NULO-662578 format. One record per atom (N, C-alpha, C): residue number from 1; atom name; x, y, z. Coordinates in steps of 0.02 Angstrom, whole numbers, plus 32768, in hexadecimal, padded with zeros to 4 digits. Each point is the difference from the previous one (the first is absolute). Last residue first. Layout:
BEGIN
PT num atomo   xx   yy   zz
PT NUM    CA    X    Y    Z
...
//
This chain:
BEGIN
PT num atomo   xx   yy   zz
PT 134     N 4387 942A A609
PT 134    CA 7FC4 7FF1 8027
PT 134     C 7FF3 8035 8034
PT 133     N 8092 804A 7F2B
PT 133    CA 7FF9 7FC4 8028
PT 133     C 7FC0 7FFD 8028
PT 132     N 8024 807F 7F0D
PT 132    CA 800C 800C 8047
PT 132     C 7FF0 7FC1 8028
PT 131     N 804F 7FE3 7F05
PT 131    CA 7FC4 8016 8025
PT 131     C 8013 800A 8048
PT 130     N 80B4 8025 7F40
PT 130    CA 7FE4 7FCB 8029
PT 130     C 7FC2 801B 8021
PT 129     N 80B0 8048 7F30
PT 129    CA 7FBF 800E 801E
PT 129     C 7FE7 7FC2 8025
PT 128     N 80FE 806A 7FC1
PT 128    CA 7FD4 7FC7 7FF5
PT 128     C 7FC0 800C 8025
PT 127     N 809F 80C6 7FA2
PT 127    CA 7FEC 7FDB 803C
PT 127     C 7FD3 7FC7 7FEB
PT 126     N 80CB 807C 7F72
PT 126    CA 7FB8 7FF9 8005
PT 126     C 7FEF 7FD4 803C
PT 125     N 80E6 8085 800C
PT 125    CA 7FE0 7FCC 7FD9
PT 125     C 7FB5 8000 8009
PT 124     N 8093 80E4 8011
PT 124    CA 7FF1 7FC5 8028
PT 124     C 7FDD 7FCB 7FD5
PT 123     N 8040 80E2 7FBA
PT 123    CA 8039 7FD2 8002
PT 123     C 7FF0 7FBF 8023
PT 122     N 7F6A 80BE 7FEF
PT 122    CA 8001 7FDA 7FC1
PT 122     C 803B 7FD0 7FFE
PT 121     N 7FE4 8096 80B7
PT 121    CA 7FCD 7FCC 8002
PT 121     C 8002 7FD6 7FC0
PT 120     N 80E2 806B 8048
PT 120    CA 7FC0 801C 7FEE
PT 120     C 7FCE 7FC7 7FFF
PT 119     N 80F5 802C 808D
PT 119    CA 7FDB 7FDC 7FCD
PT 119     C 7FC0 8026 7FF0
PT 118     N 80B7 801B 80B2
PT 118    CA 800E 801C 7FBF
PT 118     C 7FE0 7FD7 7FC8
PT 117     N 7FF6 7FEE 80F8
PT 117    CA 801A 7FC9 7FD8
PT 117     C 8013 8018 7FB9
PT 116     N 7F9D 8097 809A
PT 116    CA 803D 7FE7 8020
PT 116     C 8021 7FC9 7FD7
PT 115     N 7F31 8055 7FB4
PT 115    CA 8032 8035 7FFE
PT 115     C 8042 7FE7 801E
PT 114     N 7F47 7F70 8009
PT 114    CA 8017 8007 7FBB
PT 114     C 8036 8036 7FFA
PT 113     N 7F96 7FE1 80D3
PT 113    CA 802A 7FC7 7FEE
PT 113     C 801D 8009 7FBA
PT 112     N 7F65 809F 8044
PT 112    CA 803F 8007 8027
PT 112     C 802F 7FC7 7FF0
PT 111     N 7F2B 7FF6 7FA0
PT 111    CA 8026 8037 7FE2
PT 111     C 8042 800A 8025
PT 110     N 7F68 7F61 8057
PT 110    CA 801D 7FE9 7FC1
PT 110     C 802B 8037 7FE1
PT 109     N 7F84 8038 80BD
PT 109    CA 8039 7FD6 8012
PT 109     C 8022 7FE6 7FC1
PT 108     N 7F3D 807E 7FE2
PT 108    CA 8034 802B 801E
PT 108     C 803E 7FD7 8013
PT 107     N 7F3E 7F8E 7FA4
PT 107    CA 8023 802A 7FD0
PT 107     C 8039 802A 8020
PT 106     N 7FC0 7F17 8070
PT 106    CA 7FDA 803C 7FF0
PT 106     C 802B 802F 7FD6
PT 105     N 802F 7EFA 7FF1
PT 105    CA 800F 803A 802A
PT 105     C 7FD1 8039 7FEE
PT 104     N 7FA8 7F08 7FDD
PT 104    CA 8034 802B 7FE2
PT 104     C 800B 803A 8030
PT 103     N 7F95 7EF2 8016
PT 103    CA 8002 8047 800F
PT 103     C 8036 8023 7FD6
PT 102     N 7F63 7F12 8040
PT 102    CA 802D 801A 7FCD
PT 102     C 7FFD 804B 8007
PT 101     N 7FCC 7F3B 80C1
PT 101    CA 7FEC 8039 7FD9
PT 101     C 8035 800D 7FCB
PT 100     N 7FA5 7F21 80A8
PT 100    CA 8033 802A 7FE2
PT 100     C 7FE0 8039 7FD9
PT  99     N 7FD2 7F1A 80BC
PT  99    CA 7FEB 803F 7FE2
PT  99     C 803C 8024 7FE1
PT  98     N 7FEF 7EF0 801C
PT  98    CA 8012 803C 8025
PT  98     C 7FED 803E 7FD9
PT  97     N 7FFE 7EFF 7FDB
PT  97    CA 7FC2 8025 8008
PT  97     C 800A 803D 802C
PT  96     N 80A7 7F61 7FA9
PT  96    CA 7FF2 8003 8047
PT  96     C 7FBF 8024 8010
PT  95     N 8048 7FEB 7F1E
PT  95    CA 8006 7FBC 801B
PT  95     C 7FEC 7FFF 804A
PT  94     N 8010 80D1 7F94
PT  94    CA 7FC4 7FDB 7FEA
PT  94     C 8000 7FB9 801B
PT  93     N 80BB 8087 802D
PT  93    CA 7FC4 801D 8020
PT  93     C 7FC3 7FD7 7FEE
PT  92     N 80C6 7FC8 7F93
PT  92    CA 8002 7FEB 8045
PT  92     C 7FC4 801A 8026
PT  91     N 801F 8047 7F21
PT  91    CA 7FED 7FB9 8002
PT  91     C 7FFD 7FE7 8048
PT  90     N 8052 80D7 7FDF
PT  90    CA 7FB8 7FFF 7FF2
PT  90     C 7FE6 7FB7 8004
PT  89     N 80E7 801C 8012
PT  89    CA 7FDE 8019 803B
PT  89     C 7FB5 8000 7FF8
PT  88     N 8089 7FC8 7F48
PT  88    CA 8002 7FCA 8032
PT  88     C 7FDB 8015 803F
PT  87     N 801C 80A4 7F60
PT  87    CA 7FCF 7FCF 7FE9
PT  87     C 7FFE 7FC4 802F
PT  86     N 80A5 80A0 8024
PT  86    CA 7FBF 801A 8015
PT  86     C 7FC8 7FD1 7FEA
PT  85     N 80DA 7FCF 7FBA
PT  85    CA 7FFA 7FF7 8048
PT  85     C 7FBE 8018 801B
PT  84     N 8035 8024 7F1C
PT  84    CA 7FF2 7FB9 800D
PT  84     C 7FF9 7FF2 804A
PT  83     N 7FC7 80F9 7FBD
PT  83    CA 8037 7FD2 7FF1
PT  83     C 7FEB 7FB8 800D
PT  82     N 7F83 80F4 7FBC
PT  82    CA 7FFA 7FC5 802B
PT  82     C 8036 7FCF 7FEB
PT  81     N 7FEB 8120 7FEB
PT  81    CA 7FF1 7FBF 7FE3
PT  81     C 7FFB 7FCA 8034
PT  80     N 8022 80E9 8030
PT  80    CA 8039 7FEB 7FD7
PT  80     C 7FF6 7FBC 7FE1
PT  79     N 7F58 8061 808F
PT  79    CA 8013 8037 7FD3
PT  79     C 8038 7FEC 7FD0
PT  78     N 7F85 7F7E 80B8
PT  78    CA 800A 7FEC 7FBB
PT  78     C 8013 8038 7FD0
PT  77     N 7FE8 7F8D 810E
PT  77    CA 8008 8041 7FDF
PT  77     C 8018 7FF4 7FB9
PT  76     N 7F7A 7F67 80C2
PT  76    CA 802B 7FFE 7FC5
PT  76     C 8001 8045 7FE0
PT  75     N 7FC2 7F8E 80FE
PT  75    CA 7FF4 8037 7FD1
PT  75     C 8035 7FFC 7FCA
PT  74     N 7F83 7F57 80C8
PT  74    CA 803A 8010 7FD8
PT  74     C 7FED 8037 7FCF
PT  73     N 7F99 7FB4 8103
PT  73    CA 7FFA 7FFF 7FB7
PT  73     C 8043 800E 7FE0
PT  72     N 7FE5 7FD0 80E9
PT  72    CA 7FB9 8007 7FF0
PT  72     C 7FF4 8002 7FB5
PT  71     N 80CF 7F79 807C
PT  71    CA 7FED 8042 7FE5
PT  71     C 7FB5 8001 7FF2
PT  70     N 807F 7F3D 8047
PT  70    CA 7FEF 802C 8038
PT  70     C 7FEC 8047 7FE9
PT  69     N 803F 7F50 7F65
PT  69    CA 7FD3 7FDD 802E
PT  69     C 7FEB 802D 803B
PT  68     N 80A5 803E 7F5B
PT  68    CA 7FBB 800B 7FE9
PT  68     C 7FCD 7FE1 8030
PT  67     N 80F1 7FE6 8013
PT  67    CA 7FE3 8038 8024
PT  67     C 7FB7 800D 7FEC
PT  66     N 8081 7F5E 7F8D
PT  66    CA 7FEF 7FE7 8042
PT  66     C 7FDF 8038 802A
PT  65     N 8060 802D 7F2A
PT  65    CA 7FBC 7FE4 7FFC
PT  65     C 7FE8 7FE8 8044
PT  64     N 80DF 804B 7FEB
PT  64    CA 7FD0 8038 7FFA
PT  64     C 7FB8 7FE7 7FFF
PT  63     N 80AA 7F60 7FFB
PT  63    CA 7FFF 8021 8042
PT  63     C 7FD0 803B 8000
PT  62     N 8024 7F90 7F33
PT  62    CA 7FDA 7FD6 802F
PT  62     C 7FFC 8020 8045
PT  61     N 8086 806B 7F5F
PT  61    CA 7FB9 8004 7FEC
PT  61     C 7FD6 7FD8 8031
PT  60     N 80E8 7FF2 801C
PT  60    CA 7FE7 8042 8012
PT  60     C 7FB7 8008 7FEF
PT  59     N 806C 7F3A 7FBB
PT  59    CA 7FFB 8002 8049
PT  59     C 7FE4 8043 8018
PT  58     N 8032 7FE9 7F1C
PT  58    CA 7FC5 7FD8 8011
PT  58     C 7FF5 8000 804C
PT  57     N 80C2 8067 7FB1
PT  57    CA 7FC5 8027 7FEB
PT  57     C 7FC1 7FDC 8014
PT  56     N 80C9 7F8E 801E
PT  56    CA 7FF7 8034 8033
PT  56     C 7FC5 802C 7FEF
PT  55     N 803A 7F59 7F66
PT  55    CA 7FEB 7FE0 803F
PT  55     C 7FF4 8034 8036
PT  54     N 8055 804B 7F2B
PT  54    CA 7FBC 7FE6 7FFD
PT  54     C 7FE8 7FE2 8042
PT  53     N 80AC 80C9 7FDF
PT  53    CA 8009 7FB8 8007
PT  53     C 7FBB 7FE1 8009
PT  52     N 801A 80EC 7FF4
PT  52    CA 8014 7FE5 7FBF
PT  52     C 800F 7FB5 8002
PT  51     N 7FC6 8085 80C4
PT  51    CA 7FC6 7FF7 7FD4
PT  51     C 8012 7FE2 7FBD
PT  50     N 806C 7FED 80F8
PT  50    CA 8017 8016 7FBE
PT  50     C 7FC9 7FEF 7FCE
PT  49     N 7FF7 803A 8117
PT  49    CA 7FF9 7FCE 7FCB
PT  49     C 8019 801E 7FBF
PT  48     N 804E 8063 80CD
PT  48    CA 7FC5 7FDB 8016
PT  48     C 7FF5 7FC7 7FCE
PT  47     N 80B2 80A6 7FEA
PT  47    CA 800D 7FD2 8038
PT  47     C 7FC2 7FDE 801B
PT  46     N 7FCE 80D6 7F73
PT  46    CA 8041 7FDF 8002
PT  46     C 8006 7FD6 803F
PT  45     N 7F0A 8027 7FB1
PT  45    CA 8037 8029 8019
PT  45     C 8041 7FD7 7FFC
PT  44     N 7F1B 7FB5 7FCC
PT  44    CA 8031 800B 7FCA
PT  44     C 803A 802D 8016
PT  43     N 7F40 7FC7 808B
PT  43    CA 8026 7FC3 7FF2
PT  43     C 8034 8009 7FC9
PT  42     N 7F6E 80BA 8041
PT  42    CA 8025 7FE5 8039
PT  42     C 802E 7FC6 7FEC
PT  41     N 7F69 8069 7F66
PT  41    CA 8032 8032 8014
PT  41     C 802C 7FE6 8039
PT  40     N 7F4D 7F7B 7FAF
PT  40    CA 8031 8007 7FCA
PT  40     C 8032 8038 800D
PT  39     N 7F46 7FD3 8093
PT  39    CA 8036 7FCF 8007
PT  39     C 8035 8008 7FCA
PT  38     N 7F4E 80A6 8074
PT  38    CA 8016 7FF1 7FBC
PT  38     C 803D 7FD2 8003
PT  37     N 7F21 806D 809A
PT  37    CA 803C 7FD5 8002
PT  37     C 8011 7FEF 7FB8
PT  36     N 7F56 80C2 8097
PT  36    CA 8016 7FD8 7FC6
PT  36     C 8041 7FDA 800D
PT  35     N 7F23 8073 807B
PT  35    CA 8042 7FED 8017
PT  35     C 801E 7FD1 7FCA
PT  34     N 7F3B 80CD 7FE5
PT  34    CA 8011 7FB9 8005
PT  34     C 8046 7FF8 801E
PT  33     N 7F6D 80C7 7FB8
PT  33    CA 8004 7FEE 8047
PT  33     C 8011 7FB7 800C
PT  32     N 7FEC 808D 7F2E
PT  32    CA 7FD1 7FC9 800E
PT  32     C 8002 7FE9 8049
PT  31     N 8089 80B5 7FA2
PT  31    CA 7FBE 8009 7FE1
PT  31     C 7FCD 7FCA 8011
PT  30     N 80E5 7FFF 805A
PT  30    CA 7FE5 8044 8008
PT  30     C 7FB8 8005 7FE6
PT  29     N 807C 7F2C 7FF1
PT  29    CA 8001 801A 8044
PT  29     C 7FD7 8040 8007
PT  28     N 801A 7FA0 7F28
PT  28    CA 7FDD 7FD1 802B
PT  28     C 7FFA 801C 8047
PT  27     N 8082 8078 7F64
PT  27    CA 7FB9 8004 7FF0
PT  27     C 7FD7 7FD4 802F
PT  26     N 80EA 7FF0 8010
PT  26    CA 7FE9 8041 8018
PT  26     C 7FB4 8007 7FF5
PT  25     N 8069 7F44 7FA5
PT  25    CA 7FFC 7FFB 8049
PT  25     C 7FE6 8041 801E
PT  24     N 802B 8002 7F1C
PT  24    CA 7FC5 7FD7 800E
PT  24     C 7FF7 7FF7 804B
PT  23     N 80C1 806C 7FB4
PT  23    CA 7FC7 802C 7FF7
PT  23     C 7FBE 7FDA 800E
PT  22     N 80C4 7F82 8003
PT  22    CA 8002 802F 8038
PT  22     C 7FC5 8031 7FFC
PT  21     N 8023 7F6E 7F4D
PT  21    CA 7FE3 7FDD 8039
PT  21     C 8000 802D 803E
PT  20     N 806A 8050 7F3D
PT  20    CA 7FB7 7FFD 7FF7
PT  20     C 7FDF 7FE0 803D
PT  19     N 80E9 7FFE 7FF7
PT  19    CA 7FE7 8043 800F
PT  19     C 7FB4 8001 7FFA
PT  18     N 8068 7F3A 7FC1
PT  18    CA 8006 8009 8048
PT  18     C 7FE6 8045 8014
PT  17     N 800B 7FD1 7F1B
PT  17    CA 7FCA 7FDB 8021
PT  17     C 8002 8004 804C
PT  16     N 80AE 8062 7F7D
PT  16    CA 7FC1 8023 7FF3
PT  16     C 7FC7 7FDE 8026
PT  15     N 80CF 7F95 8007
PT  15    CA 8004 8040 8024
PT  15     C 7FBF 8027 7FF8
PT  14     N 8015 7F34 7F86
PT  14    CA 7FF9 7FF6 8048
PT  14     C 8002 8042 8026
PT  13     N 7FBA 7FB0 7F0A
PT  13    CA 8027 8039 8019
PT  13     C 7FF8 8002 804C
PT  12     N 7FC2 7F1D 7FB6
PT  12    CA 8008 8034 7FCD
PT  12     C 802E 8036 801A
PT  11     N 7F65 7F71 80AA
PT  11    CA 802D 7FED 7FCA
PT  11     C 8002 8036 7FCB
PT  10     N 7F6A 8021 80B1
PT  10    CA 8045 7FFF 8019
PT  10     C 8030 7FF1 7FC7
PT   9     N 7EEB 805F 802D
PT   9    CA 8036 7FE3 7FD8
PT   9     C 8043 8002 8024
PT   8     N 7F31 7FF0 809D
PT   8    CA 800F 802F 7FCA
PT   8     C 803A 7FE2 7FD8
PT   7     N 7F53 7FD5 80E7
PT   7    CA 801E 7FE0 7FC6
PT   7     C 8009 8036 7FCB
PT   6     N 7FCB 7FED 811A
PT   6    CA 8007 8029 7FC4
PT   6     C 8024 7FD8 7FCB
PT   5     N 7F62 7FC4 80E3
PT   5    CA 803B 7FF0 7FD9
PT   5     C 8000 802C 7FC3
PT   4     N 7F86 802F 80F8
PT   4    CA 7FFB 7FF1 7FB8
PT   4     C 8045 7FF0 7FE4
PT   3     N 7F62 802E 80F0
PT   3    CA 8040 7FE5 7FE8
PT   3     C 7FF7 7FED 7FB6
PT   2     N 7F70 80C3 8087
PT   2    CA 8000 7FBD 7FE4
PT   2     C 8047 7FED 7FEB
PT   1     N 7F9B 80B2 80C4
PT   1    CA 8028 7FF4 7FC4
PT   1     C 7FFA 7FB8 7FEA
//
């Protein structure tokens, strides 16, 4: 198993984005045989850090980035777009010359997510087109 960092949207519709990240973790584990870590699901829990406070958000982002030093790669899931936090993650990968992939959920997992989230593919924002990483 490879240790990978999962990056997916958090800001915006937090409940929707947290559910989406759970589906991303499933895809990473089941379909790619990876050992995924998603700091934005851990550090934003009640009583850990308050994401709406700039200093604590910055601390959480930095703590998540610190894990990149021991991960084999970072995977950015982009079905719901690319947020400012994800852009910082891409920049951090490039700065550290760390491997990353841009990924979307497979159709069967996306359909299950969309059904549970009560959304349609046309409801999602346009995905920013980044070249696949190193």
